[in-house]
A tleap script that builds the chain and sets N, CA, C and O, in Angstrom:
source leaprc.protein.ff14SB
mol = sequence {
  NMET ILE VAL THR VAL ILE GLY THR VAL ILE
  GLY THR ALA ILE VAL ILE VAL THR ILE ILE
  ILE ILE ILE ILE THR MET THR VAL VAL VAL
  VAL GLU GLU GLY ILE VAL ALA ILE SER SER
  VAL SER ALA VAL SER VAL ALA VAL PHE ASN
  ARG ASN PHE GLY GLY CYS HIE ASN ASP CCYS
}
set mol.1.N position { 24.826 2.683 -36.914 }
set mol.1.CA position { 24.021 3.692 -36.407 }
set mol.1.C position { 22.645 3.311 -35.983 }
set mol.1.O position { 22.088 3.756 -34.979 }
set mol.2.N position { 22.123 2.429 -36.845 }
set mol.2.CA position { 20.761 1.837 -36.498 }
set mol.2.C position { 20.793 1.043 -35.335 }
set mol.2.O position { 19.903 1.141 -34.490 }
set mol.3.N position { 21.823 0.197 -35.206 }
set mol.3.CA position { 22.063 -0.649 -33.997 }
set mol.3.C position { 22.188 0.149 -32.799 }
set mol.3.O position { 21.659 -0.246 -31.760 }
set mol.4.N position { 22.850 1.255 -32.841 }
set mol.4.CA position { 22.921 2.144 -31.719 }
set mol.4.C position { 21.528 2.721 -31.242 }
set mol.4.O position { 21.175 2.747 -30.063 }
set mol.5.N position { 20.850 3.140 -32.217 }
set mol.5.CA position { 19.436 3.663 -31.925 }
set mol.5.C position { 18.541 2.556 -31.327 }
set mol.5.O position { 17.783 2.775 -30.382 }
set mol.6.N position { 18.664 1.404 -31.906 }
set mol.6.CA position { 17.831 0.366 -31.400 }
set mol.6.C position { 18.264 0.027 -29.909 }
set mol.6.O position { 17.403 -0.177 -29.052 }
set mol.7.N position { 19.519 -0.024 -29.643 }
set mol.7.CA position { 20.086 -0.229 -28.261 }
set mol.7.C position { 19.640 0.769 -27.333 }
set mol.7.O position { 19.270 0.473 -26.197 }
set mol.8.N position { 19.663 2.057 -27.820 }
set mol.8.CA position { 19.175 3.168 -27.027 }
set mol.8.C position { 17.681 3.013 -26.595 }
set mol.8.O position { 17.296 3.110 -25.430 }
set mol.9.N position { 16.929 2.774 -27.622 }
set mol.9.CA position { 15.525 2.567 -27.427 }
set mol.9.C position { 15.222 1.419 -26.467 }
set mol.9.O position { 14.402 1.544 -25.558 }
set mol.10.N position { 15.888 0.328 -26.690 }
set mol.10.CA position { 15.644 -0.798 -25.772 }
set mol.10.C position { 16.048 -0.519 -24.354 }
set mol.10.O position { 15.344 -0.867 -23.406 }
set mol.11.N position { 17.265 0.154 -24.213 }
set mol.11.CA position { 17.667 0.513 -22.880 }
set mol.11.C position { 16.709 1.551 -22.224 }
set mol.11.O position { 16.397 1.395 -21.043 }
set mol.12.N position { 16.249 2.562 -22.911 }
set mol.12.CA position { 15.336 3.417 -22.474 }
set mol.12.C position { 14.035 2.713 -21.984 }
set mol.12.O position { 13.480 3.019 -20.928 }
set mol.13.N position { 13.612 1.784 -22.800 }
set mol.13.CA position { 12.334 1.001 -22.562 }
set mol.13.C position { 12.416 0.288 -21.298 }
set mol.13.O position { 11.492 0.268 -20.484 }
set mol.14.N position { 13.669 -0.370 -21.125 }
set mol.14.CA position { 13.881 -1.212 -19.941 }
set mol.14.C position { 13.851 -0.280 -18.649 }
set mol.14.O position { 13.237 -0.620 -17.639 }
set mol.15.N position { 14.546 0.905 -18.745 }
set mol.15.CA position { 14.433 1.835 -17.671 }
set mol.15.C position { 13.111 2.211 -17.305 }
set mol.15.O position { 12.758 2.191 -16.127 }
set mol.16.N position { 12.289 2.583 -18.316 }
set mol.16.CA position { 10.915 3.059 -18.104 }
set mol.16.C position { 10.068 2.014 -17.496 }
set mol.16.O position { 9.264 2.289 -16.605 }
set mol.17.N position { 10.249 0.697 -18.008 }
set mol.17.CA position { 9.455 -0.432 -17.500 }
set mol.17.C position { 9.848 -0.727 -15.996 }
set mol.17.O position { 8.990 -0.991 -15.154 }
set mol.18.N position { 11.116 -0.671 -15.731 }
set mol.18.CA position { 11.672 -0.787 -14.330 }
set mol.18.C position { 10.985 0.196 -13.474 }
set mol.18.O position { 10.380 -0.176 -12.468 }
set mol.19.N position { 11.055 1.553 -13.859 }
set mol.19.CA position { 10.437 2.577 -12.933 }
set mol.19.C position { 9.027 2.340 -12.782 }
set mol.19.O position { 8.540 2.576 -11.677 }
set mol.20.N position { 8.237 1.884 -13.772 }
set mol.20.CA position { 6.845 1.735 -13.663 }
set mol.20.C position { 6.564 0.561 -12.652 }
set mol.20.O position { 5.658 0.632 -11.822 }
set mol.21.N position { 7.403 -0.526 -12.777 }
set mol.21.CA position { 7.288 -1.691 -11.907 }
set mol.21.C position { 7.431 -1.234 -10.439 }
set mol.21.O position { 6.685 -1.621 -9.540 }
set mol.22.N position { 8.567 -0.285 -10.265 }
set mol.22.CA position { 8.807 0.129 -8.917 }
set mol.22.C position { 7.726 0.983 -8.388 }
set mol.22.O position { 7.362 0.864 -7.218 }
set mol.23.N position { 7.174 1.874 -9.225 }
set mol.23.CA position { 6.032 2.675 -8.817 }
set mol.23.C position { 4.809 1.919 -8.434 }
set mol.23.O position { 4.117 2.239 -7.468 }
set mol.24.N position { 4.539 0.817 -9.284 }
set mol.24.CA position { 3.343 -0.049 -9.015 }
set mol.24.C position { 3.509 -0.774 -7.735 }
set mol.24.O position { 2.551 -0.855 -6.965 }
set mol.25.N position { 4.810 -1.380 -7.412 }
set mol.25.CA position { 5.149 -2.029 -6.196 }
set mol.25.C position { 4.912 -1.150 -5.014 }
set mol.25.O position { 4.283 -1.533 -4.027 }
set mol.26.N position { 5.439 0.052 -5.142 }
set mol.26.CA position { 5.442 1.121 -3.984 }
set mol.26.C position { 3.878 1.335 -3.727 }
set mol.26.O position { 3.419 1.298 -2.585 }
set mol.27.N position { 3.106 1.557 -4.832 }
set mol.27.CA position { 1.709 1.891 -4.659 }
set mol.27.C position { 1.048 0.731 -3.913 }
set mol.27.O position { 0.406 0.946 -2.885 }
set mol.28.N position { 1.190 -0.435 -4.396 }
set mol.28.CA position { 0.645 -1.645 -3.783 }
set mol.28.C position { 1.006 -1.788 -2.269 }
set mol.28.O position { 0.156 -2.064 -1.422 }
set mol.29.N position { 2.284 -1.588 -1.997 }
set mol.29.CA position { 2.684 -1.633 -0.612 }
set mol.29.C position { 1.976 -0.563 0.230 }
set mol.29.O position { 1.441 -0.861 1.298 }
set mol.30.N position { 1.976 0.685 -0.260 }
set mol.30.CA position { 1.379 1.716 0.464 }
set mol.30.C position { -0.125 1.504 0.627 }
set mol.30.O position { -0.680 1.857 1.667 }
set mol.31.N position { -0.770 0.958 -0.336 }
set mol.31.CA position { -2.235 0.723 -0.230 }
set mol.31.C position { -2.518 -0.429 0.780 }
set mol.31.O position { -3.499 -0.403 1.522 }
set mol.32.N position { -1.608 -1.439 0.769 }
set mol.32.CA position { -1.867 -2.591 1.693 }
set mol.32.C position { -1.597 -2.017 3.049 }
set mol.32.O position { -2.404 -2.236 3.953 }
set mol.33.N position { -0.527 -1.302 3.260 }
set mol.33.CA position { -0.218 -0.735 4.685 }
set mol.33.C position { -1.330 0.222 5.119 }
set mol.33.O position { -1.674 0.312 6.298 }
set mol.34.N position { -1.878 0.927 4.138 }
set mol.34.CA position { -3.063 1.817 4.494 }
set mol.34.C position { -4.232 0.989 4.908 }
set mol.34.O position { -4.889 1.354 5.883 }
set mol.35.N position { -4.560 -0.128 4.234 }
set mol.35.CA position { -5.692 -0.967 4.590 }
set mol.35.C position { -5.449 -1.538 5.904 }
set mol.35.O position { -6.343 -1.487 6.749 }
set mol.36.N position { -4.263 -2.108 6.174 }
set mol.36.CA position { -3.773 -2.636 7.476 }
set mol.36.C position { -4.044 -1.560 8.556 }
set mol.36.O position { -4.671 -1.846 9.576 }
set mol.37.N position { -3.557 -0.307 8.316 }
set mol.37.CA position { -3.700 0.764 9.272 }
set mol.37.C position { -5.130 1.121 9.527 }
set mol.37.O position { -5.526 1.377 10.664 }
set mol.38.N position { -5.859 1.139 8.538 }
set mol.38.CA position { -7.375 1.485 8.631 }
set mol.38.C position { -8.154 0.366 9.343 }
set mol.38.O position { -9.085 0.630 10.104 }
set mol.39.N position { -7.745 -0.913 9.073 }
set mol.39.CA position { -8.242 -1.983 9.834 }
set mol.39.C position { -7.859 -2.023 11.328 }
set mol.39.O position { -8.658 -2.437 12.168 }
set mol.40.N position { -6.680 -1.607 11.632 }
set mol.40.CA position { -6.253 -1.616 13.069 }
set mol.40.C position { -6.959 -0.448 13.783 }
set mol.40.O position { -7.352 -0.575 14.942 }
set mol.41.N position { -7.118 0.690 13.083 }
set mol.41.CA position { -7.836 1.850 13.723 }
set mol.41.C position { -9.260 1.462 14.003 }
set mol.41.O position { -9.812 1.760 15.062 }
set mol.42.N position { -9.881 0.750 12.979 }
set mol.42.CA position { -11.277 0.405 13.103 }
set mol.42.C position { -11.409 -0.592 14.234 }
set mol.42.O position { -12.338 -0.439 15.026 }
set mol.43.N position { -10.500 -1.674 14.394 }
set mol.43.CA position { -10.572 -2.548 15.393 }
set mol.43.C position { -10.494 -1.900 16.812 }
set mol.43.O position { -11.237 -2.204 17.744 }
set mol.44.N position { -9.518 -0.986 16.855 }
set mol.44.CA position { -9.321 -0.268 18.122 }
set mol.44.C position { -10.621 0.592 18.510 }
set mol.44.O position { -11.076 0.607 19.654 }
set mol.45.N position { -11.124 1.250 17.518 }
set mol.45.CA position { -12.312 2.055 17.706 }
set mol.45.C position { -13.416 1.168 18.173 }
set mol.45.O position { -14.110 1.498 19.135 }
set mol.46.N position { -13.604 0.039 17.515 }
set mol.46.CA position { -14.730 -0.948 17.929 }
set mol.46.C position { -14.526 -1.386 19.327 }
set mol.46.O position { -15.471 -1.424 20.115 }
set mol.47.N position { -13.204 -1.750 19.691 }
set mol.47.CA position { -12.915 -2.205 21.056 }
set mol.47.C position { -13.156 -1.058 22.096 }
set mol.47.O position { -13.668 -1.310 23.187 }
set mol.48.N position { -12.797 0.135 21.757 }
set mol.48.CA position { -13.020 1.191 22.731 }
set mol.48.C position { -14.451 1.481 22.898 }
set mol.48.O position { -14.908 1.744 24.010 }
set mol.49.N position { -15.239 1.441 21.748 }
set mol.49.CA position { -16.741 1.664 21.797 }
set mol.49.C position { -17.360 0.630 22.627 }
set mol.49.O position { -18.194 0.921 23.483 }
set mol.50.N position { -16.969 -0.591 22.395 }
set mol.50.CA position { -17.556 -1.735 23.122 }
set mol.50.C position { -17.307 -1.697 24.634 }
set mol.50.O position { -18.149 -2.058 25.456 }
set mol.51.N position { -16.071 -1.227 24.946 }
set mol.51.CA position { -15.710 -1.090 26.280 }
set mol.51.C position { -16.550 0.023 27.027 }
set mol.51.O position { -17.009 -0.158 28.155 }
set mol.52.N position { -16.699 1.099 26.361 }
set mol.52.CA position { -17.302 2.390 26.845 }
set mol.52.C position { -18.855 2.154 26.903 }
set mol.52.O position { -19.521 2.463 27.891 }
set mol.53.N position { -19.397 1.566 25.734 }
set mol.53.CA position { -20.807 1.591 25.568 }
set mol.53.C position { -21.342 0.178 25.540 }
set mol.53.O position { -22.535 0.016 25.285 }
set mol.54.N position { -20.534 -0.886 25.788 }
set mol.54.CA position { -20.868 -2.224 25.691 }
set mol.54.C position { -21.804 -2.678 26.795 }
set mol.54.O position { -22.305 -1.839 27.544 }
set mol.55.N position { -22.043 -3.885 26.917 }
set mol.55.CA position { -22.979 -4.465 27.891 }
set mol.55.C position { -22.602 -4.227 29.381 }
set mol.55.O position { -23.415 -3.708 30.145 }
set mol.56.N position { -21.436 -4.587 29.764 }
set mol.56.CA position { -21.103 -4.570 31.197 }
set mol.56.C position { -19.958 -3.630 31.520 }
set mol.56.O position { -18.881 -4.110 31.873 }
set mol.57.N position { -20.124 -2.335 31.422 }
set mol.57.CA position { -19.038 -1.440 31.628 }
set mol.57.C position { -18.900 -1.137 33.094 }
set mol.57.O position { -17.848 -0.671 33.531 }
set mol.58.N position { -20.004 -1.406 33.916 }
set mol.58.CA position { -19.843 -1.172 35.351 }
set mol.58.C position { -19.317 -2.427 36.071 }
set mol.58.O position { -18.349 -2.370 36.830 }
set mol.59.N position { -19.964 -3.522 35.815 }
set mol.59.CA position { -19.820 -4.677 36.636 }
set mol.59.C position { -18.388 -5.397 36.291 }
set mol.59.O position { -17.708 -5.908 37.181 }
set mol.60.N position { -18.030 -5.389 35.031 }
set mol.60.CA position { -16.748 -6.015 34.635 }
set mol.60.C position { -15.574 -5.085 35.029 }
set mol.60.O position { -14.414 -5.418 34.788 }
savepdb mol mol.pdb
quit
């Protein structure tokens, strides 16, 4: 009986740890993609701003 309880506890613990690892991984991926997306938007915004309000918008 005790062995069964220990086995159940260990099995549950493994499942919980696995879920936590998956959640952490997903969070990290989402955060990294978010940072990349923000960087891309910032880069585009800067490029558009420079083109519209930069030094040579008429001559070039």
